[in-house]
TORVEXLO-191744 format. One line per field, with one value per residue (C-alpha): x, y, z; residue number from 1. Coordinates in steps of 0.05 Angstrom, whole numbers, plus 32768, in hexadecimal, padded with zeros to 4 digits. Last residue first. Layout:
N
c1 [X; ...]
c2 [Y; ...]
c3 [Z; ...]
n [NUM; ...]
***
This chain:
560
c1 [82B1; 826F; 8271; 829F; 82EA; 8313; 8351; 839E; 83C0; 8404; 8445; 8475; 84B6; 84B2; 846C; 844D; 841E; 8441; 8450; 8427; 842B; 83E0; 83E2; 83D9; 839F; 83AA; 836C; 834B; 831B; 82DD; 82AE; 82C4; 82DE; 82BF; 82FB; 8303; 8301; 82BA; 829D; 82BA; 829F; 825C; 8253; 824F; 827C; 825C; 8243; 826A; 8238; 826B; 82AD; 82D6; 8302; 834A; 8379; 8365; 8395; 8365; 8385; 8340; 8343; 835B; 8321; 82EC; 8303; 8306; 82C0; 82A6; 82C0; 829E; 825E; 8263; 8274; 8235; 8231; 81F7; 8209; 8249; 8247; 8276; 829F; 82D7; 830F; 8336; 837B; 839F; 8366; 835F; 8368; 832B; 8300; 82E3; 82D0; 82A6; 8271; 826A; 8229; 820A; 8247; 8272; 8241; 823E; 8278; 828B; 82CE; 82FA; 832D; 8365; 839B; 8385; 836F; 839E; 8379; 8338; 835C; 8378; 8330; 8312; 8346; 8333; 82E8; 82F7; 8316; 82D4; 82C1; 829A; 826D; 8269; 8252; 821F; 81F7; 81B4; 81D8; 81C0; 81C2; 81F8; 821D; 823B; 8281; 8291; 82C7; 82E2; 831E; 8302; 8334; 8341; 82F6; 82E3; 8324; 830C; 833E; 8317; 82D5; 82A0; 826F; 8242; 8259; 8239; 8210; 8238; 8242; 8240; 826D; 82B3; 82AE; 82B0; 82A3; 8287; 82A2; 827C; 829B; 8275; 8295; 82D9; 82D3; 82BD; 8274; 824E; 8284; 825C; 828F; 8285; 823F; 8239; 8266; 823F; 8206; 81BD; 81D7; 81CF; 81FA; 81E7; 8224; 81FA; 81C8; 81FE; 8224; 81E3; 81E3; 81BC; 81D1; 8206; 8231; 8270; 8261; 82A6; 82C0; 82FB; 8327; 835A; 8377; 8379; 8363; 831C; 831E; 8335; 82FF; 82CC; 82E2; 82E3; 829B; 8283; 82A1; 8292; 8248; 8249; 8266; 823B; 8226; 81DC; 81E9; 8212; 825C; 827A; 82A0; 82CE; 8300; 833E; 8364; 83A0; 83C8; 8411; 843E; 846E; 845F; 8419; 83F2; 8400; 83E2; 839E; 8399; 8398; 8357; 8337; 834A; 832B; 82ED; 82E7; 82F4; 82BB; 8288; 829E; 8294; 824E; 823A; 81F3; 81ED; 8234; 827E; 827B; 8237; 8234; 81EF; 81E0; 8195; 8189; 8160; 8151; 8187; 817D; 819A; 819B; 818C; 81B8; 8202; 821C; 8269; 8297; 82D4; 830C; 8343; 8330; 8364; 8356; 8348; 82FC; 82EA; 8320; 831D; 82D1; 82D7; 8306; 82D8; 829E; 8256; 825B; 8219; 8213; 81E7; 81E6; 821E; 81F6; 81B4; 81D6; 81F9; 81BA; 8196; 81C2; 81C0; 8174; 8173; 81A4; 817F; 813A; 8157; 816F; 8135; 8105; 8129; 8129; 80E0; 80CF; 80F2; 80CC; 808D; 808E; 8055; 8055; 806A; 8023; 8018; 8003; 8016; 7FE8; 8019; 8037; 804A; 808C; 80AC; 8081; 8097; 80B6; 80C7; 807F; 806D; 8065; 8059; 801C; 803D; 8078; 804A; 8027; 806B; 8082; 8047; 8051; 8097; 8088; 8057; 8087; 80BD; 808D; 807B; 80C2; 80D0; 8098; 8058; 803B; 804F; 802D; 7FEA; 7FEE; 8006; 7FDE; 7FC8; 8011; 8024; 7FEA; 7FFF; 8047; 802E; 7FFD; 8035; 805E; 8024; 8014; 805B; 8059; 8014; 802E; 8068; 8037; 8005; 803A; 8056; 8013; 8004; 8046; 8031; 7FEC; 800A; 803B; 8008; 7FD2; 8002; 8016; 7FD1; 7FB1; 7FE7; 7FDB; 7F93; 7F93; 7FBA; 7F8D; 7FB0; 7FD8; 801A; 802E; 8070; 8086; 80CB; 80EF; 811F; 815E; 818E; 81CE; 81A3; 815A; 8137; 8101; 80BB; 808B; 8040; 8009; 800E; 8002; 7FC1; 7FA8; 7FBB; 7F95; 7F55; 7F41; 7EFF; 7F20; 7F01; 7F43; 7F54; 7F32; 7F5D; 7F9C; 7F91; 7F8B; 7FCC; 7FED; 7FD3; 7FE8; 8031; 804F; 8068; 8088; 80B7; 80D0; 80DA; 8100; 8130; 8132; 8141; 8177; 8198; 8194; 81AF; 8184; 8179; 815D; 8115; 8106; 8138; 8145; 8156; 810F; 8102; 8139; 8144; 80FB; 80F9; 812C; 8131; 814B; 810D; 8111; 80F2; 80B5; 80AF; 8070; 8073; 8042; 8040; 800F; 8008; 7FE4; 7FC8; 7FEF; 7FC7; 7FCD; 8008; 803A; 801C; 8027; 806B; 807C; 8063; 8086; 80C6; 80C5; 80AE; 80E7; 811F; 8111; 8108; 8137; 8170; 815B; 8158; 819F; 81B7; 81E7; 8201; 8203; 8229; 8259; 8267; 8276; 82A4; 82C7; 82D0; 82EF; 832A; 8367; 8342; 8324; 8368; 838A; 8352; 8359; 83A4; 839A; 8367; 838E; 83CA; 840C]
c2 [81DD; 81B6; 81A1; 81CC; 81C7; 81B0; 81E1; 81DC; 821A; 821F; 823B; 8249; 822B; 81DD; 81D6; 81B9; 81F7; 8210; 8253; 8291; 82C3; 82C2; 8278; 8247; 8216; 81CC; 81A4; 8176; 8143; 8146; 8165; 8130; 8153; 8152; 8154; 810A; 8103; 80E1; 8115; 8151; 8138; 812A; 8171; 818B; 81B1; 81AF; 81F9; 8238; 826A; 829E; 82AE; 82DA; 8308; 831F; 8346; 838B; 83C3; 83F8; 842B; 844E; 8442; 83FB; 83EC; 840B; 83EC; 83A1; 83B1; 83C6; 838A; 835D; 8380; 8379; 832F; 8323; 8313; 82E4; 829F; 829E; 82D3; 8308; 8326; 8354; 835A; 8399; 83A6; 83CF; 8402; 844E; 8459; 8425; 8450; 8485; 844E; 842A; 845E; 8466; 8446; 8412; 83F6; 83F7; 83CC; 83E1; 83D9; 83A7; 83B4; 8380; 8398; 8364; 8357; 837E; 83C3; 83EE; 83E2; 83FC; 843D; 8442; 8434; 8469; 849A; 8491; 8494; 84D7; 84F4; 84ED; 84C3; 8491; 84CA; 84EF; 84AE; 849B; 84DD; 84D4; 84AF; 8468; 8466; 8434; 840E; 83D5; 83D5; 838B; 8367; 8323; 8309; 8315; 8309; 835C; 836C; 8338; 834B; 8396; 83CA; 83D9; 83E3; 83B8; 83DE; 83A8; 8360; 8336; 82F9; 82BE; 82A0; 8256; 8216; 8232; 8260; 829D; 82E2; 8317; 835E; 839E; 83DD; 841D; 8433; 8421; 8445; 8483; 849A; 84D7; 84F2; 84F0; 84BD; 848F; 8496; 8481; 844B; 8427; 842C; 8413; 83D9; 839F; 8363; 8320; 8316; 830A; 833F; 8373; 8368; 8378; 83C4; 83DE; 8426; 8431; 83F7; 8408; 83D0; 83CC; 8384; 837E; 8345; 832A; 82EE; 82AA; 827A; 827F; 82CE; 82C5; 8297; 82BF; 82FE; 82D8; 82C4; 8308; 8329; 82F1; 82F2; 8340; 8340; 8304; 8319; 832E; 8378; 838F; 8398; 837C; 8396; 837F; 83B1; 8396; 83B7; 838C; 837A; 838B; 8390; 8363; 831E; 832D; 8318; 82CE; 82CE; 82E4; 82A2; 827F; 82A3; 829B; 824E; 8248; 8270; 8239; 8201; 8216; 8217; 81D1; 81BF; 81D8; 820D; 8228; 8226; 8232; 822C; 8255; 8273; 8290; 82AC; 82D6; 82E7; 8332; 8341; 8300; 82E2; 82E3; 82A1; 8298; 8251; 8217; 820C; 8226; 8224; 825E; 825E; 8284; 82B4; 82BA; 82DD; 8321; 8338; 833C; 8319; 82E7; 82D5; 82D0; 82A4; 8275; 8271; 825E; 8277; 82C0; 82DA; 82FA; 82C8; 82CC; 8296; 8269; 8275; 8261; 8226; 820C; 8214; 81EB; 81B6; 81B6; 81B7; 8179; 8155; 8162; 8147; 810C; 80FE; 810A; 80D7; 80A4; 80B4; 80AE; 806A; 8051; 806C; 8053; 8073; 8055; 8017; 7FFE; 7FB7; 7F72; 7F92; 7F79; 7F5D; 7F7F; 7F56; 7F3E; 7F31; 7F58; 7F60; 7F99; 7FA6; 7FB7; 7F6C; 7F6A; 7F27; 7F38; 7F70; 7F42; 7F14; 7F4A; 7F6D; 7F27; 7F21; 7F68; 7F55; 7F16; 7F3D; 7F71; 7F3E; 7F1A; 7F58; 7F6B; 7F29; 7F2D; 7F09; 7F4A; 7F6F; 7F3E; 7F40; 7F8C; 7FB8; 7FF0; 7FC0; 7FAD; 7FF5; 7FFA; 7FBB; 7FD4; 8016; 7FF0; 7FC5; 8002; 8022; 7FE2; 7FDA; 801F; 8013; 7FD2; 7FF5; 8028; 7FF4; 7FC8; 8004; 8016; 7FCB; 7FCC; 800A; 7FEF; 7FB3; 7FD5; 800B; 7FDA; 7FB1; 7FF0; 8009; 7FC4; 7FBC; 8002; 7FF9; 7FB8; 7FD8; 8017; 8058; 8058; 8054; 8035; 801B; 800B; 7FEC; 7FEE; 7FB7; 7FB4; 7FAC; 7FD4; 7FF7; 7FEB; 8026; 8048; 805C; 807D; 8079; 8097; 80DC; 80BF; 80A0; 80E7; 8107; 80D2; 80DF; 80AD; 808C; 804D; 801E; 7FF6; 7FF2; 8034; 8056; 8034; 8049; 8090; 8089; 8070; 80AA; 80D9; 80C2; 80A5; 8064; 8088; 80AA; 8068; 804E; 8088; 807E; 8032; 8042; 8072; 8042; 8007; 8033; 8025; 7FEA; 7FF6; 7FE4; 7FBD; 7F8B; 7F58; 7F0D; 7EFB; 7ED0; 7EE2; 7F27; 7F37; 7F14; 7F3D; 7F25; 7F5D; 7F6A; 7FA2; 7F7E; 7F99; 7F9B; 7FA5; 7FCA; 7FD6; 800A; 8015; 8055; 8059; 809D; 80C5; 80E4; 80B7; 808D; 80B0; 80F6; 80E6; 80CC; 8106; 8138; 8116; 8115; 815D; 8170; 814B; 8164; 81AF; 81B7; 8180; 81A9; 81EB; 81C6; 81AD; 81F2; 81F0; 81AA; 81B3; 81F4; 81D7; 819A; 81C5; 81F0; 81B0; 819A; 81DB; 81D0; 81F2; 8231; 823E; 8231; 8264; 8299; 828E; 829C; 82D8; 82F5; 82E6; 830A; 82E3]
c3 [81C2; 81C0; 820A; 822D; 822E; 8266; 8268; 826C; 8267; 8240; 825F; 8229; 8210; 8217; 8238; 81FA; 81F2; 81B3; 81CC; 81D5; 8211; 8216; 8228; 81EE; 81FA; 820B; 820F; 8242; 8232; 825E; 8228; 81F5; 81B9; 8173; 8149; 8144; 80F9; 80F9; 812A; 8102; 80C1; 80E0; 80F2; 80AE; 8087; 803F; 803C; 804B; 8065; 8081; 805D; 808C; 8064; 8066; 808E; 8074; 8088; 806C; 803D; 8033; 7FE7; 7FEC; 801E; 7FF3; 7FB1; 7FCE; 7FF2; 7FAA; 7F8E; 7FC1; 7FBB; 7F6D; 7F74; 7FA2; 7FEC; 7FFA; 7FDD; 800A; 8040; 804C; 8087; 8082; 80B7; 80C0; 80E0; 8111; 811F; 811D; 80D1; 80C5; 80F2; 80C9; 8094; 80C8; 80C8; 807E; 8077; 8049; 8025; 8066; 808D; 80D5; 8105; 8139; 8156; 8176; 81A5; 81B4; 81EC; 8226; 8246; 8220; 81E2; 81FE; 820C; 81C7; 81A8; 81D5; 81C3; 817A; 818C; 81B1; 8177; 8152; 8113; 813B; 8158; 8118; 80F3; 8129; 8123; 8144; 817F; 8194; 81E3; 81F4; 81C2; 81ED; 8206; 8211; 8236; 8235; 825F; 82A7; 82E3; 82E9; 82E2; 831B; 8347; 8347; 8332; 82F3; 8318; 82FA; 82CD; 82C2; 82D4; 82A1; 82BB; 82A9; 8262; 825D; 8267; 825F; 8299; 826F; 8297; 826E; 8282; 8277; 8265; 8270; 82B0; 829E; 8259; 8281; 8281; 8267; 823D; 81FD; 81E0; 8222; 821F; 81D4; 81DE; 8216; 8247; 823B; 8212; 8245; 823D; 8222; 81F4; 81B5; 81CA; 81DE; 819A; 8170; 8166; 812A; 811B; 8153; 8135; 815E; 8190; 81AB; 81C2; 81F1; 81F5; 822B; 820B; 822D; 81F0; 820C; 8201; 81BC; 81AB; 81CC; 81A7; 8165; 8174; 8184; 8148; 8117; 812C; 8126; 80E1; 80C8; 8084; 8099; 8088; 804C; 803D; 807C; 80B9; 80F0; 810B; 812C; 8161; 817C; 8143; 814B; 810C; 80E5; 8109; 811F; 80DF; 80E7; 812D; 8113; 80EA; 812D; 8142; 80FF; 8101; 8147; 812D; 80F5; 8128; 8153; 8119; 8105; 814A; 8154; 8189; 818D; 81D9; 81ED; 81CB; 818E; 8187; 81C7; 81D1; 8212; 8218; 822C; 81EF; 81C9; 819F; 8154; 8138; 80EE; 80D5; 80D6; 80DC; 809D; 80A4; 80B1; 8082; 80A5; 808F; 8046; 8021; 8002; 7FC0; 7FC7; 7F87; 7F84; 7FCF; 7FCB; 7F8C; 7FB0; 7FEC; 7FBD; 7FAE; 7FA3; 7F8C; 7F47; 7F2C; 7EE0; 7ED7; 7F0A; 7EE6; 7EA5; 7EC3; 7EE3; 7EA2; 7E7B; 7EB0; 7EB0; 7E63; 7E61; 7E99; 7E75; 7E32; 7E51; 7E7E; 7E43; 7E18; 7E51; 7E5E; 7E14; 7E13; 7E53; 7E3B; 7DF3; 7DCF; 7D9C; 7D7C; 7D89; 7D94; 7D6D; 7D28; 7CF1; 7CBE; 7C81; 7C48; 7C36; 7BF2; 7BC6; 7B81; 7B5B; 7B11; 7AFB; 7AF5; 7AA7; 7A8A; 7A60; 7A3D; 7A2F; 7A09; 79E1; 79D1; 79B8; 798C; 796D; 7964; 793B; 7911; 7901; 78EE; 78C0; 789D; 7894; 7877; 7845; 7855; 7876; 7833; 7809; 7834; 782D; 7862; 788A; 78C1; 78CB; 78DA; 790E; 792B; 7936; 7953; 7983; 7998; 79AC; 79D5; 79F8; 7A10; 7A2C; 7A49; 7A66; 7A8B; 7AAB; 7ABD; 7ADD; 7B04; 7B1F; 7B32; 7B57; 7B7C; 7B8B; 7BA6; 7BD8; 7BE9; 7BF8; 7C27; 7C51; 7C51; 7C6A; 7C9E; 7CBB; 7CB7; 7CDF; 7D13; 7D1D; 7D38; 7CF6; 7CD9; 7C97; 7C81; 7C3A; 7C38; 7BF5; 7BE7; 7BBA; 7BF6; 7C0B; 7C42; 7C3A; 7C15; 7C3F; 7C2B; 7C5E; 7C66; 7C8B; 7C6C; 7C28; 7C3F; 7C58; 7C14; 7BF1; 7C1B; 7C51; 7C4C; 7C35; 7C00; 7C0A; 7BBF; 7BAC; 7BE0; 7BCE; 7B82; 7B98; 7BC0; 7B84; 7B58; 7B8F; 7B88; 7BC8; 7BAC; 7B70; 7B9E; 7BB9; 7B75; 7B59; 7B92; 7B86; 7B3A; 7B4C; 7B7A; 7B47; 7B0C; 7AD1; 7A9F; 7A5A; 7A53; 7A15; 7A16; 79DF; 79D9; 79D9; 7A13; 7A44; 7A29; 7A32; 7A77; 7A99; 7ADF; 7B13; 7B38; 7B6D; 7BAE; 7BD5; 7C22; 7C48; 7C8D; 7CC6; 7CFC; 7D35; 7D5C; 7DA1; 7DAE; 7DE5; 7E1F; 7E5A; 7E58; 7E29; 7E3C; 7E87; 7E79; 7E4F; 7E84; 7EBD; 7E98; 7E89; 7ECD; 7EF2; 7EC7; 7EC8; 7F14; 7F21; 7EFC; 7F22; 7F63; 7F59; 7F53; 7F8D; 7F7F; 7F36; 7F38; 7F6C; 7F3E; 7F05; 7F2E; 7F48; 7F01; 7EEE; 7F1A; 7EFF; 7EEB; 7F2F; 7F4E; 7F21; 7F2C; 7F78; 7F6B; 7F43; 7F76; 7FB4; 7F97; 7F7A]
n [560; 559; 558; 557; 556; 555; 554; 553; 552; 551; 550; 549; 548; 547; 546; 545; 544; 543; 542; 541; 540; 539; 538; 537; 536; 535; 534; 533; 532; 531; 530; 529; 528; 527; 526; 525; 524; 523; 522; 521; 520; 519; 518; 517; 516; 515; 514; 513; 512; 511; 510; 509; 508; 507; 506; 505; 504; 503; 502; 501; 500; 499; 498; 497; 496; 495; 494; 493; 492; 491; 490; 489; 488; 487; 486; 485; 484; 483; 482; 481; 480; 479; 478; 477; 476; 475; 474; 473; 472; 471; 470; 469; 468; 467; 466; 465; 464; 463; 462; 461; 460; 459; 458; 457; 456; 455; 454; 453; 452; 451; 450; 449; 448; 447; 446; 445; 444; 443; 442; 441; 440; 439; 438; 437; 436; 435; 434; 433; 432; 431; 430; 429; 428; 427; 426; 425; 424; 423; 422; 421; 420; 419; 418; 417; 416; 415; 414; 413; 412; 411; 410; 409; 408; 407; 406; 405; 404; 403; 402; 401; 400; 399; 398; 397; 396; 395; 394; 393; 392; 391; 390; 389; 388; 387; 386; 385; 384; 383; 382; 381; 380; 379; 378; 377; 376; 375; 374; 373; 372; 371; 370; 369; 368; 367; 366; 365; 364; 363; 362; 361; 360; 359; 358; 357; 356; 355; 354; 353; 352; 351; 350; 349; 348; 347; 346; 345; 344; 343; 342; 341; 340; 339; 338; 337; 336; 335; 334; 333; 332; 331; 330; 329; 328; 327; 326; 325; 324; 323; 322; 321; 320; 319; 318; 317; 316; 315; 314; 313; 312; 311; 310; 309; 308; 307; 306; 305; 304; 303; 302; 301; 300; 299; 298; 297; 296; 295; 294; 293; 292; 291; 290; 289; 288; 287; 286; 285; 284; 283; 282; 281; 280; 279; 278; 277; 276; 275; 274; 273; 272; 271; 270; 269; 268; 267; 266; 265; 264; 263; 262; 261; 260; 259; 258; 257; 256; 255; 254; 253; 252; 251; 250; 249; 248; 247; 246; 245; 244; 243; 242; 241; 240; 239; 238; 237; 236; 235; 234; 233; 232; 231; 230; 229; 228; 227; 226; 225; 224; 223; 222; 221; 220; 219; 218; 217; 216; 215; 214; 213; 212; 211; 210; 209; 208; 207; 206; 205; 204; 203; 202; 201; 200; 199; 198; 197; 196; 195; 194; 193; 192; 191; 190; 189; 188; 187; 186; 185; 184; 183; 182; 181; 180; 179; 178; 177; 176; 175; 174; 173; 172; 171; 170; 169; 168; 167; 166; 165; 164; 163; 162; 161; 160; 159; 158; 157; 156; 155; 154; 153; 152; 151; 150; 149; 148; 147; 146; 145; 144; 143; 142; 141; 140; 139; 138; 137; 136; 135; 134; 133; 132; 131; 130; 129; 128; 127; 126; 125; 124; 123; 122; 121; 120; 119; 118; 117; 116; 115; 114; 113; 112; 111; 110; 109; 108; 107; 106; 105; 104; 103; 102; 101; 100; 99; 98; 97; 96; 95; 94; 93; 92; 91; 90; 89; 88; 87; 86; 85; 84; 83; 82; 81; 80; 79; 78; 77; 76; 75; 74; 73; 72; 71; 70; 69; 68; 67; 66; 65; 64; 63; 62; 61; 60; 59; 58; 57; 56; 55; 54; 53; 52; 51; 50; 49; 48; 47; 46; 45; 44; 43; 42; 41; 40; 39; 38; 37; 36; 35; 34; 33; 32; 31; 30; 29; 28; 27; 26; 25; 24; 23; 22; 21; 20; 19; 18; 17; 16; 15; 14; 13; 12; 11; 10; 9; 8; 7; 6; 5; 4; 3; 2; 1]
***
């Protein structure tokens, strides 16, 4: 299974970790949406919103039938309860009822404005209609609610009485047209009786509803409710912020995790270099050892120890002595990786030569604190030999010493050194031709004969082709990338370019990894006491326990 496939499998197997990573990396997007929404809603609730008061009157649908009880007859046929209540809730909001309320209250509001104030709700599994009025005035809310309840009943009474009055009028009209003898007949007596019954029933009409609870003046407004509004705004803001965070993360092409880097670039991650602070740019001539010296950090040290150890795994099937270090674009850690890997290898007992093959923007000499006035360009031009241009840097485990410039190859100082640097020298106008020449090939071979490793710092391969001419001259290539900086497109271009050139790429060094702080190493005992001796493998290898190879005991400096 390739690194790309295995990484994809891990990503699919742990979606929760991906979600948490998005929320951690995009927390400011979430907060940037959540906090303003909550703040604006609370400000509106406390400062700008007008208090709203609500009052409710309840009316009950009557089920008593006076006409049947008194006269053994039923003038109004019963209807379905649900349908009758639905009809009643609509009749409450008739314009004619609103006009009656306006006259009852002598209100300056129009009928339409009064209708906008009320809502009618049917109680669940009851025969009650609740008439609710909302106003900025508590007294007005109660008055409007009660008035709509009473005027609706009055409207129903008048409508029922009108129907009964019309029927009674027809009977009385027929009786008026009859003679005295006809009125004395059985038919006349019945019509006279029915007319009297209708007059009695008409006077007893209630409209089918009665008020069971009047609206009272509310003591406090029901809106706004700052706490409730804040909670709703918080939920909405959180949802919107999280949604925006995932959208932004989806649109962001930068690689954010080690697994994603492996997947996109198609190479294993050899080391995860933690983010240990702001970028360090050393001054001219100032030695800055980012592993064991002035800017050292335990987690930073362990990362390059891991990188150093991982190189051993690639030496079983082929010898790896010359290693080209590059990146896709600038500011991705190639020079820092070259320098620190060289220091780490040298402190393990290996003889390491660093070639500053970035003839466009050389930085190795500044990190190692060596002059750049002589170097690769002088050797390639034939002005100096390798031994004359090579500079040794002695490591005494506490600091860099002054470099020995051009030490004779037979001198004791040169032979005792374990770290060498061949600076860039004067920058040529045609770096690509210099690096692609046969002289460069011979220079790499000669440098390889001086010790155990040759590390070559080169320009970014996606900007210039200088490094591509060297991939066939080295045993291996290490690619550097920086999380939250290197994009997926850049990683894929690197993958394609390395495959096309046939480079023997060992893997990628991931820089800028978050979540690896110094406290973790302190708490787990990785932060070594400067007086504590440590066993390091000798250049010949071995386990360091004295059973099969010789190990060198060293007292490590503070911070290493």
